[in-house]
N, C-alpha and C positions, 0 to 999 in steps of 0.2 A: 069622082073619087071612088076608090075601091072600098069594099066593106072591111070592117075591122078584122074579121076572120080571114079574109083573103090576104090582107096585108101581113097578118101574123104568120100565115103559112109561107108567104114569100120570104119572110125573115128567116124562118127555120131552114129554108133551103140554103141559106148562107151561113148556117151554123150558129145563129143567134137565138138563144132561148129566152128572149126578152119580148115583152109586148110593146106596141107602139107608145103607150103612155110612159113606160119606163124609159124608153129611148128619148122621148121629148123632154122628160124630166132631166135626163142627162144634158140635153142640149141647153135647156134653160140654165142649169147650174154652171155649165161651161161658160156661158155668156156672162152670168153674174160674176164669176171668178175673173173673167177678162176685164170687166168694168171695174172690179176691185183693184186690179193691177193698174189700170189707166188712172183711176182716181188717186190711188196711192202715190203715184209719181207726181201728180199735181200737188198733193198735200206737202210733199217734201220741198218742191220748188216754191211753195207759198210760205215756207218757213214753219209749218206746223209739225214737222217731224224732221229728224236729223238725217236719215238715210233710208233708202228704199231698195229692195231687191225683190223681184216679182216672178210669178210663174206663168206669165203669158206665153202662149205658144205651145204649152205642154198640157193643155186642158183635156183634150180628148183621150190621150193615152192614160192619163190619171183617172179619168172617169171609168175607163175599161178596167184598170187595175183594181179600182175600188169595188167593182162588181165581184171580184174573186177573193176579196179580203173578208174574213169571217170573224165573229166574236172569238176572242182568245188569241188571235194572230197579233203579231208585233211588227212595227215599222222602225227602221233605222235609216233616216233619210237625209234628204238634200233640201236646201232652203228654197226650192221652187215648187214644193209639193202642196201648195195651198188648195188646189182643186181637189186633190185626193183627200185631204183632211176635211174639206167641206162635204165631199161625197160619202165618207164613212160616218158622218154625223158627229165627229169629235172636234169640230171647230165651226163656229158660226161667223157670219160676216162682221158682226159688231165686235166680236173678240179679235178678229183679224185686224181691224182698224185700231182697236185698243192697244194692241202690241206695237203697231206703227207709232202711236203717240206715246208709248212707254207709260201706260196706265199701271200704277203700282199695286192695284188690288187684284188678287188672284181670281176673284169672281169675274173681273173684267178681262184679264189676261191669264187664263189658267195655266198656260205653258210656262210662264216665267215670272209673273207678277211685275212686268215692266223691266226685267233685267236683261232681256235679249232683244236685239234688233229684229225687225219684222222678218217673217219667213222662217222662224225657228220654232218648231212645233213640238209639243209634248202633251201627253195626257197625264192626269193626276192619278198615279197608281197607289197612293197612300192616303189614308184618312187623316183627320186633323190631329190624331194622336200618333201619327207616324206608322200606323199598322197597315199591313197589306190589305188592299181591297180584293174582291174576287176578280182576278185578271182573266178568267175564262168567260166572264159575262160581258166583258167590254172589248172594244177594239182599241188596241194599245199602240201608243207611239212613244218610243224612247226619245229623250230630249236631244234636239239637234245641236250640232256644233258647227262652226264655220270652217275650220281648217279642212282643206280639200282632201277628200277620201278618208278622213278620220272617223267617219261613221261606219266604215267597213269592218274594222276589227270587232267592234261591239256586235255588229250584225251576225258575225260568225258565232259568237257566244250565245246569242238568243236562239239561233237555229240548233246549236249543239245541245242546249237545254231540252229541246223537244226529243232529241235522240235519247238523252238520259231518262226523261220522263216515260218514254215508250219502252225502253229496254231494261230498266231497273224496276222490278216489281215492288221494291221497298218504297218507291216514290208514288205509286199509283193512288195512295190515299190522300195525296196533297191536292185535293180537288179545287182549291182556290187558284192553283197555278197552272194546271194542265189537265187536259182530258186524254191521258195516256199518250201524250206526244203528238196529237193531231194538229198542232199549231204550226203555221208557216211563218218564218221571219222574212219580211219583205224589206229589201233595201233599194235605195235609189241613189244615183250618182250621175253627174254630168260627164259627157264624153271626154272633156279635157282632163278631168280628174282621174280618169282611168290610167293616166301616165304615172300616177303615184305608186310607189312600191307597196303601200298598204293595200291597194286594190289587188295587185297581183298576188301578194302574200295571202290575202283572204280567199281568193279564188282557188289557189293551190290547196290551202288547208281544208276548204270545204269539199274539194274533190277527194282528198284523202279521207276525211272523216265521214263523208256521205251524210249530209245533214239537209233538212228542208229549208234551204235558203234560196230566195227568189230575188235576184238582182235585176233591176231595170236600169239600163243606161239611156239617159235622155240625150240623144245625139242631135245637136243643132249645128254641128260643123265648126264650132268655134270654142275657144276658151278666152273669154273677154275679147281681145282683138286678134288673137292668134288663130289662124285657120288650121284645119285638121291635118294638113300635111306636115306641120311642125310638131304635132302631138303624137300621132299614131302610125306605126309601120303599116303600110298598105292602105292607110286612111280608113281602116275599119277595125274596131276592137273585136268584133266577132270573128273576123278572119285571123287576127292575131291569136285568138284563143282557140282556134280550131283544133289544136292538138289536145285540148282538154275535153273535146266532145266524147261522150261515152259511146261505147260500142256494145255489141252483144257479148263480146269476150271480156271487156275491161270496163270497170267502173270509171266514172268521170263526171262531167258536167253536161247537162242538156243545154243546147244553145238554140235560141229561136230568134229569127229576124223578122221585123214587122215595120211597116211604114207608120209614122206617128200621126198621119192624117186619115188613116183608113179605119174608121170606127168598127165595122164588122170584123175585120181581120184582127184588130186589137182585142176586141171582146173574146174572140175565139182563142187567140194566143194566150191571154191571161187565164182563161178557164183551163186550158190545157196545161200551162206551166204550173198553176197552183195545184192541179190534180196530181201531177208528177211529184211535186214536193210533198204534198200532204200524204199521199198514199204510199209512195215508194221511198220517201226520204232521200231524194236525189236532188242536188243543187241544180238550179236552172238560171241561166242568164238570158234575159230578154233584151235584145239590142233594138231599141226603138229609133229608127232612122228617119231622116228627112223632117225633123222638127224645125220650128222657127223660134225666134226670140224677138217679137215685134218691137219692143222698147229697148233692145240692147241689154247689156249685162246688168246695169243698175243705174241709179240716179247720178252716179259719179261721172257719166259720160254718154255720148251718143254713138250708136253703131254706124251712123252714116259716115263717120270718120274713117272707118276701116272696111266697110263692105262696099263692093262695086255696085253700080247701078243695076247690072244684070242680076246680081245676087239678091238685091232688094226687091226687084221685080219678081224673081222666083219665089221669094218668101211670101210676098203678097198673094201670089197665086196658090201657094201650098199651105197657107194658113189653115191650121187643123179645123177651126170652127167654120171657115168658109167651105172647106171640103166636106165637112159633115153636113152642112146646109145643102150642098149640091146632092149629096147622097139621099138626104131626106126627101128632097123634091123628086129625085129620080125614081124613088120607090113609092112616091105619093103617100108618104107618111104624114104629111101636112102640106097645106097650101102656102103660097107665098105670103098671104096676109096673116095666116096663123103663125108663121115663123116670125114675121115682123112684130106681131103682138108679143110673142114669147121674148124676143130680144129686147123690146121696150120694157117689158115687165122686169126682166133681169137687170137692166140698167137702173130702173127705179129701185129695185131691191138693194143694189149696191149703194146708191146715193143715200137711201134712208138709213142703212146700216152705218155708213160713214158719219152722217149727221148725228145719230144717236150716240155713237162712240165718242165723237168730239165733245158733245154736250156733257156726257158722263165724265170724261176726262177733265173738262173745265170745272165741273162741279166739284170734283175731288180736290182741286187746287184752290177753289174760290174761297173757302172758309178761312184758311190761313192767310191768304192774300188780303181779304177784307179786314181781318183782325190786325194785321201788320199796318195797313193804311190807317186804321182808326188810332192805333197807338202812336204812329208817327204824326198824325194830325195833332194829337194832344201835345206831343213833344215840340212840334214846330210852332205851336201857339206861344211857347215860352222861349224857344231857341231858334232864331231866324236862320241859323246856319243849316238847320235840318230841312228847311223848306225846299231847297233845290233837289235834295235826295228824294223827297216825297214826290215832287213834280216828275222826276225821271222815272220813278216807279210807275206812276199813273200813265205815262206815255208808252209803256211796254205793250205791244199789240197783243201778243199771246203769252201772258205771263205763266211761268212755271215756278215751282217751289224755290228754286235758287234765287229768283229775283227778289222776293220778299226778304229772304234770309240775309242775303248780302247787303241789302239796303239797311236792315235793322242793325247788322254788325257795324256798318260804317257810321250809323247814327250813334251807336254806343261809343265808338271811338271819340266822337265829338263831345260826348257827355262824360268822358272818363274822369274829369276832375270834380264832378259834383255829385251830390246825393239828392235825389228827388223821386217823387212818385212816378213821374214819366220815365225816368231811367229804369227804375225798378220794374215797371210794367213791361218795358221792352226786354229787359234781361230775363224776366220770368217767362215771357212768351218764347224767347229764343231757346231757353233750356228745354221747354216743353216740345217744341217742334224738332229740335235736334235729336231728342230721344225718340220721337216718332219716326224720324227719317233714318235713325240707326236701324230700326226694325224694317223699314221699307227697303233699305239698300244694303244692309250689312248683316242681316240675320241669316241663320241656317247655313253658315259655312260648314258647321258640323251638325250632327243630329241634335235636335231639340226634343226628342222623344224620351220616354222613360227608359228606353233601351240604349241610350247614348253610352259610349264607352266610359265616360267619366262617372256614370251612374251605376256601373257594375260594382256590386258589393265585393269588397276585398275578403278573400279567404286565405289566410296565411298557410304557407307550406309546412307540412308535418315532416320534418327531416330529423332523423335520429342518428346519433353517433354510432350506435351499434349496427346500423345497416351497412351493407358492403358498398365499397366504392366501385363505380362502373365508368366506362367511357361516356363522355358527354353525349355522344350520338345516341346512346342507349336510352338516355333520359328523353330525348326527342322522339325516338322510336316508340317508346311507351306512351308518350303524350299523343302522338298522331294515331296510334292504335285506339286509344281511348276516345278520341274525337270521332273517328270513323264508326266506332261502336255505338256511341250515344246519339248520333244524329245522322240519319240516312241521307240528309241533304249535303253532307260533307263529301267532297271528292278532291283529290290532289292530282296535279298534272304538271308536266314540264319535261325538259330535256333530261333523259336518263332517270326519271323519277320511278318509272314502272318496274321493269324487269330487274334492274340491279339495285333499285331502292335508293336512288340518287347517288351522286359521286362521293358523298360522305356517309352513305349508308343509314341515314336517319329513317328511310322508308324500307329498309331491308326486310324482305319477307312479307310486306303488307299487301303487295299486289296478289301474291299467292293466297293470302288469307281472305282478302276482301273482293278480289276480282278486278278485271281490267277497267270496268266502268268507274270504279272508285279510286283506283291508283293507276295512272296511265302515263305512258311516254308521249312526247310530242316531237315534231320536227324542230329544227333549229330556226325559230321564228318568234323572237321575243315580243314583237309588236302584237302579233295575233294571239300569243299566249295570254297577254294581258287582256286583249279584247275578248278572248274566249271566256275569261273569268268575269269581266264586266257584264257581258251579256247574260251569262248564266246567273250571276248574282241579281241582276235586274228582274229575273224571273223567279226569285224566291229561293234559289239554291245557295249553298255556302261553299264556294270553291276556294281552294288553296292553290294559287298559281306560283310556280317556282321559276325564278330567273336565276340561272345557275351561278353566276357570279355578279357581284355588285357593279362591275364595269359594264356588264351587258345591259344594265338598266337603261343606258343611253339609247339603245334601240327602241325602247318603249316609253321614254320619258315624255314624249309629246302626247301619247294616248293617256298616260297616267295623269298628266297635268291638265290637258284641255278637256278630257272626258271624265275620268273617274273623280279626281280631286274636286272638280267644280260642280259635280252633279247635284248634290243637295242644294248648293247655293243657287245655281242657275234655274232650278225648278222651284225655289223657295219652299223646300221641304216636300215637293210633290213626288219625287222619285228617290230611290236609294239603291246602292249596289255594294253591299257589305263584303267586298272581296278582300281576302287576306293574301298579300303578296309576300312571298318568302324568298330571301336571297342571303348571300354570305359574302363577307369581304374583310378587308384589312390585312396587312402584314404578309400577304403573299408577295412573290418576287416578280418583277418585270413590269414593263410599261403598261401592258394591257390586262394584267390579272391582279393588280394590287392597288388599284385606285380607291380613294375614299372621297368621292365627289359629294360630300355631305352638304356643302353650301348650295350646290346646284339643286340637290334634292329638297332642301328646306325651302328654298325660294320658289321652287316649281310646284310643290305638292301641298300647299296650304289647302286644307279641306280633307286631307288624309292624316292619319296618325303615323309618325315616324318613330319607331322604337328600336333602341340600340342596346340590347341586353349584353352583359359582359360574359355570361356563361349560358349553358343550355337549360339549366333549371329556370333561370330568369326568363329565357325565351319561351319555355313551356308555359309559364304563368301568363305571359303576354298573349300566347295563342289562345289560351282558355278565356282570357278577358275579351279578346276580339270576337271569339265565337259567341260569347254571351251578349255581345252588343250588336247594333245594326249599322256599324260604320266600317269603312275600309281602312286598312292599315298596312304599313310596310314594316316588316321585321327583318333586321339585318343581323344575322348570326355571325359570331366571331369565327373566322375560318380556321384559325389554329387551335380552336377549343374543342373539336370533336373527339380528340383522344385524351383530353385532360380528364382527370377523375372527379366525379361528383356522386352524390347519393340521390337516388330516386325518391321524391316525396311520397309518403304513404298515401296521401290524398291527391295523387297526381291528376286525376280527372276533375277534381273540384277546386283546387287552389287557383287563385287569381292574383295577378300583380296589378296594383293600381297604376294608372297612367299619370304622368306628371308629378311623381313623388320621388325625389332623389333619396339616395341612401348614403349615410356616412360610413365609409369603409374603414376609416382610421381617424381617431380624434387627435387634435393637435392645437397648439396655442399660437404659433408664429405666422403661419402662412396657410391660406385655404387654396387647395388645388382642385379645380373642377374639371372633370373629364368624363369619359364614357367608353363603352365597348372594349376593344383590344388594348386601349391605352391604360385601362385600369390596372392591369398587372404590371405594366412598365412603371406607372406612377407609384404604385405601392412599393415596388422594389426600390425606386429612387428615394421614397420617403424613409425607408429603413436606413439607407446610406446617409441621408441628411440628418436623421436622428442621431447617428453616431458622430456627426459633426456639430451637434448642439442645436439643430434646427428642428422644431416640432411642427410637422405638417398635418393639417386636417384634409383628408382625401374624400371627395364627394363624387359619387357616380350619379349622374343625372338620370340615367336609365331610359328616359324618353326625351326626345328633342321637340317633337310636336305631339302633345303639349309639353311645355317646359315649366317645371317647378310651379305647379298651380297654386300652392300654398305659400309661396315666397319664403321658403325655409332657408335657402342658401344665404340670404342676407344676414340671417342670425349668426352664421359662422363668421361673416365679415365683421360683425360687431365685436367679436372676440379677438380675431387675429389681426384685423386692420390691413391685411395684405391679401391679394388674390392673384391666382395664376389660372389661365384657361388653357388646357392642354388637349390637343387632338391631332389627328394625322391627315386632316384636310390641308389644302394649300393655305398660305397666309391670307387672312381676311375671309376665310370660309366659315366653317362652323364655329371657330374660336371667336370671330367677330360677332356672330349671332349670339353666342352665349354671353359675351361681354355686354351687348346691348340689353339683353334680358335682365342681367343681374345689376349692372351699374345704372341703367336708365329706368327700366321697368320697375325694378325693386328698390331703386334709390340707393344702391350699394355704394355709389361714389362718395356719399357723405361720410362713410366710416373708414375711408382709406388714408393710410399714412404714407403709402408708397404708390408709385405709378403702377397701374394694372399691367400685367404681363401676359402675353400669349405665346404659347409654344405650338408650332405647327410644322408640317412637312415643308420641304423645299417647294418652290413654285413650279418645278418641273415634275413630270411623271416619274414614279419610282424606277430606278435602274434595276437591272437583273442581278441576281446572285445575292448571297448574304451580305456581301460588301455593299451592293447596290441598295439594299434595304437600309443598312446601317447609315449610309451617307445621304439617303433620301428622306428618311422619316425620323421622327424623334426617337431617341434611344434612352435607356436608363441614364446614361452619362449626360445626355442633353438636358434632361429634366434636372438632374442634380446640379449641373453647372449653372443653369439659368436661375434656378431658385436660390442657389448659394449667392449668385451675383446680385439678386434682389436684396438679400439680407446684408450683403457686404456694402451696398450703397448706403444702407441705413446705419450700419454699425461696422465701419471699416476696421476699427481696432480689433474687434472681436472676430471678424471674418476676413482675414487678409487674402489677397489675391491668390487664386489657385495656380495660375501660371501666366 
């Protein structure tokens, strides 16, 4: 064997600034990760876990990437990155198996507290109070999501944050979040997922913005069973993207190709890629080719079904760990026996971690299971019908919480007709464990920190009659100006937001005042506008992302739903992204510019606040509230309200509007009409006509849909009027059905009704063009008058004869 110094010198000739011990450490970790994958698959087949997806075949490339990842850097990745997470020290093997078993303790599974399937990684960026940790001192991973390529938009935002931290001197004092923009955002994606539009949109945006984004494409030639020729033009994503390659004359993306089994080339490639990103703020794509996937896509099937014998033979020969072994022996960095010892130790490490994780998981369930059995034994001693239930429970091989709970529930069904200590004991146990499992499985949909939006102190607007009336857009302009002034973390961006101050002029003049880094234009790319905001918010900034019209939200609804809205929930309070999303909608004309898909939004965005102010003063109050909170929210401004006259509150920078608190716009005795947004003016006008007909309407603006009437104040109106109408301009069964469920079921409003509840909605089709199209597609003043009149006529036909 050569001396250590000779071997180190030989490595340096290949461009590797690592010593042999570091390389052998990588080799051991690579094998430990491989054995974790192999064991994980077996655990699923043994019934100890529901599903498995693993990172086997990608180990060596991820070890090399980890060598370039520094404290303060961020990852937005792919569910095969386990080796990388091991290598950066942010995941240990016991935690890896704990996630496979769905251990609900965040100490066991810090990424998700058992809420995500295995392979979904995250670091805890927040402390127990929901406050930011020092992100520059840790190696950070944003929380993974499964939808293919959906990690890409967020990646853009995390890289964009580095640009802002470097170029905006006002941010240099935020030492917990950045060291003047020296951080790199690392992204990973499988080759098949590069076919998604989100990937291309992210690459293009990164090239335009010139941000330190390093994307690795793990290319194993397949997307589940579908080979490369069905996925990618020319069979190579780096060839497809060649036009993005930067030149001496034009900025662009640096593209590097490297074999996934070539350890020294991988180390050199990642060191070079990270240096370009970190120093020059240029995006880099590393195309890692000739990777393998030894166990196939996941535990849901076998790759022998779709790979030829020749391909399987090639994969065996080009397995990255086998190739690394050959290279180690070739360079005499270790002997055959030394490598065998390392491999055996790695296998033992994985087995021990699996054992400890399983025992810890079983222990976490054992207490409840034993308590349930003891209570059921007591009940079975007096009620023989319970004995079979208890026997079935005892036969469960690997019990989970569900098993004990469902058995106790069925026992209580049998005991429903009696009163006994045994029954009471089971009932008390059930209530206790259901409350505990509410925290385990349903907590942190929204922030539970002192900065939660519902905790923001209300400050009423100081509006005086002697102050002049101005256009509604001027109220917003003054609000945004004040936000930019009081918080250097605030920046606004979107299509036409910068130079012209958005299409409705609420940012007019603010780019000139605050600079392009604070108020800026973007391309037409709604998906990555939202991603840009998510990533920046994850890094401690306070972005306002504008989607120009409500209809265009559909381009971004997947990212909003799967990533932003679920972030606090899927990390069990470990991460937050307090992004403010601004858009406008309602009452414009035409199929594609006047939609009100509120039902879609409400059902997709649980975990975000959805706010529907009727005017710009209300909108300003909501912006102030969200900025004071640590939660994301969507504010939908009324499109035809920008030129309507309002007064600017004298305390514009301070006043806040509480979420989930409806406002009574008009008091009445006969009918309660519940509405929001642009419909408020229509309903108020209709209420005036109805008053002239002898019908007194109470008009309530809910103001926010998520949350909805947190104090259950609307039901108080029903107690008085005994009739209710839900009016909105979504399709039938959309937001109107949601509001009805909240009031009649959640608040118990059904009990006070003397008439059938009524909904007034738009037609089921998209709104037609022109004023006539609007009139015949969406509810009008006449619609409201006639429907409410008809409700009263049914109750009192003599007093209210048919209109026609």
